[in-house]
C-alpha positions, 0 to 999 in steps of 0.5 A: 470512565475513560483512561487518562494518561499519567506522564510521570508513570509513562516515563518509568515504563519505558525501562520495560520496553525494547525500543523506547524511542518508538513513543518518545516523539521529539524528532528533528522536524517533528510538528508541535503545535500548542492546543488552541480554541477552535482547533480540529485536533487529528489523531494519525494512526498508522497500524504497525510499528514505528519503524514501518509506519515512518517509512510510509510516504503517504503518512509523511504527506498527510501529516504534513498537509493537515498540519499546513493548515493553520487550524488543524493540529495533526499528531502520529501514532503507530501501533506499540509493540507486545512489550508496551501494549503490556505495559499500557494494560498493566498501569491502565494507561491509554494509547497515546500520541507522540508529540503531545502525549495526549490520549486518542480518545481526547481527539476530534479525529482519529485517523487510521492509514490501512495500507495492508489487509494484515494490519486490520486486527492492529486497527481494532487493537489500538481502538481497544488500547485507546478505550474507544468502542470498536463498532462505529454503532456503539460510539456516541457523541462523545467519541472522536470521529474514527476515519479510514484512509489508505490503499486498502479503503478500495475495498473497505467492507470488511472494515466498514462497521468499524469507521464513521468516514472512510476517505477513498483516493488521494487525500492531500486536499480533501482531507483538510476539507473534510476538517474544515466542515467538521469545525463548520459543524461543530461551531453550529452545534451539528450533532454527527449524523447530520455532519456524516450526511453533509461529509458525502458531499466531500470528494471521495467520501464514504459513510457506511452507516449510510448504506443498507446490505442485503445478502442472498441466500448464497452469501452474495450480495443482493443490494447495496443500497444508499440512504439519507441522500448519500450518493450511490457511487463515491468516486475516488478523489485525485490530485489534479496537479501534483506540482501544485499539491502539498509535499514534505521538503522537511519530513521527520528524521526518526531517531531510529532505523527505519524501513527506508531510511532515505529521502523518498521523491514521488515522481509520478502517480498511476501506471501506463502498463496495465498489468492485471493482477496489479492493484495499484497500477489501476487504481491510481490511474490516471497516469500524473507526473510531477515535472523534472524542475519542480522534483529538482527543487524538493530534493535540494530542499529534502537533502538541506533540511534531513541530511539524508544521503540517499534519494529514492526516485519513487513511482510504479515504473520509474523507466516509464518517467518522460523527463527522467534524462533531464531529472537525473542529469539535474540532479547529478549537477549537485549530488555528486558534489554531495555524495548523494546517491540516487536510486531507482527502485523499479526499473522495467526490463524493456527501458533499462539502459546502460547509460542510466544505470552509470548515471544513478547506481552505486558502483558498491551495488553489486545487485540488481532486481528485476520483475518478469512475474512469469516464466513463461511467455504465455503467462507474461502474455496473460498477465500483460507484462509486455516484456519478452525473454530477449527483453530480460536477457538484454537487460541482464546483458547491461547488468552485467556490463555494469559489474552487476553479478547478482540478479534478484527476479520477482515471480507470482505463483498460482497466477490464473491459467497457470500450469505446471509447465510455466512454473517449471519455466521460473527456474528454467529462465533463471538457468538461461540468465547464468549461462547468459552470464558466463557466455557474456563478454562483460563477466568479470575474470575469477568472479561468478554470478547469483540469480535469487528467484523470489516467488509471492503467491497470487492475491486476487484484488478489487479493481484489477482483470483478475478480481473474478479469479480464485485463489489456488488452494493453500495445498496446490500453492504449497505443492507449486513452491515444491514443484519450483524448488525441485526443478532448480538445477543450479547451485547459483540460483536460490529460491525464496518464497511468501508463505501461502498460509499468509497470503490466503488471509490477505485473499480474503480480506481483500475481496471480503465484505461486511460479514467479515467484521465480526470475524474482526472482532472474534479475532480481536477478542482472542488477541489476534494482532501483527498478523503481518509478523511472522512471530505472530502470524497463526493460520490455525488459530484464524481457521479456527475464528472462521469456523467459529464464526460460521464464515468459509474462508473459501468462499471469499479466497477461492471462488470464481466470481460470474462477470455479473455478480454485485461485488462488495466495492461496486459502489466504489468509481476508482476511475477505471470502468468495469466494462474495461475490467471485464474486457481485459479479464477476457483477453487474459484467457485468450492470452491477448495483451494490452498495450501500454497507455502511451502506445495506444489508449484502451479506454480504460475510463480513468481519463474522466477524473482529469489531471496534469502532465498525463498521457490520457486522451 
């Protein structure tokens, strides 16, 4: 018998949890629809805490786009923190949505947004709390349709056995279409299996159960065969005209402080740069812009409807936006008067100039962040960063002239072809910035400088030129981190690093196949969840789980993959061709750079997907 929700009991247990505001709903801007016959009800689930989920722009967009349709009722659900989970299990209460406190099991569709591989165990835990069987094969017609989407679906194979449908690409248009198909099939009395077959005709919809997977004796893929009319390739869905697409100008204003407590204004999608480690830069192609006029109107509405005093212009590289001067000029005409701050969180060092900094950066901010990614020019060429040391120092000059005396630099440890000389070059570059500051005419009297070197570990990602390269083993990553730390010779330079043991699990699931579903089920059985949180991540337990399941972690994380091997994600078409990625991988070994898309089209293939206001030929 399915668990039932008891509102009176729920109100009592709120006294026993740390942040009840995570679970009560009722925020300003929330959409509440009455339950009516003929509707399609969707529980939109984010497999992390409320504070993180409510900061996710994709969730805001899709929640609004679905509720914009009269026949769809979409409500939110987030992963309950440990204290609330304990209360739910102890009192036999099911996981529920914020808007109406309806159990997830009573919805037509339960949709999960998967943004990070280390949230996979939270997806399973939320299904368990909702009293819904984990595996798709164990769910009959009485259970909701389980839908997956988000960034991780470009290789969803480790999670494929848990989902009925996985949405590949951008969902603002295709998800309402899928819900329309669901309503039509339900009204016609069509059973689930027939609906799933019809769903494959909707752009970007991947139905894992309609594919037969075979493996070779060495664990690599032998074949990936569609059945019952499913397509051999699933092409991602895109929004061609961002000006015409739904965008939340009246977003929910949370009760609690969230990770991004501000207006998030998406300026464009895609990237013209082509960094070889960057998955987002490849899978979000083709590059498409919103017009400055549309963005300014959206900004005005968002401020009016929320009361926020900061607007963040979001993109992968904001300085590549062709109408940036026009946009900032138009926004400053009214934001200055209203004391609204404009932030640009993704500036490149080769396009960082003083006028722009003075326009949009608060004088109260003493620091600024750049991402050289590699310390040596050789390695920056390998990863196709297309910036020089001169570019970096010039950008620092602009920052110094603007009164900035704290510089944060992002780097990646363990990149393909990396040597110890490349590692040592990181603190050497930081030291050059320190010396540059003290030699600068812009140095403020009596002030010093701080340079923070923040280093993450390389994770090979699908649909990047580096997807075939293995990750360094744990011992090597830790050795390199120590080498970097001991090479710092200035007290004005600090070093922060990402935990290598976390990056290893990310790499495993990033390049994983369906055989990892057994590992995830066992991990759930042993209580693994919130693996992206330091206080819950236990690498030793994960080692034991993989060992007990007979799965080698190194096979997925460390192995160099031949170019002719069938990959777990080869049935997905993200727009960028495999031939282009192979060409870029070979160029990386040679240390040859590829120009950005505006300078020269390199034929990645994404232009076939279309798009308005793009730079593709």
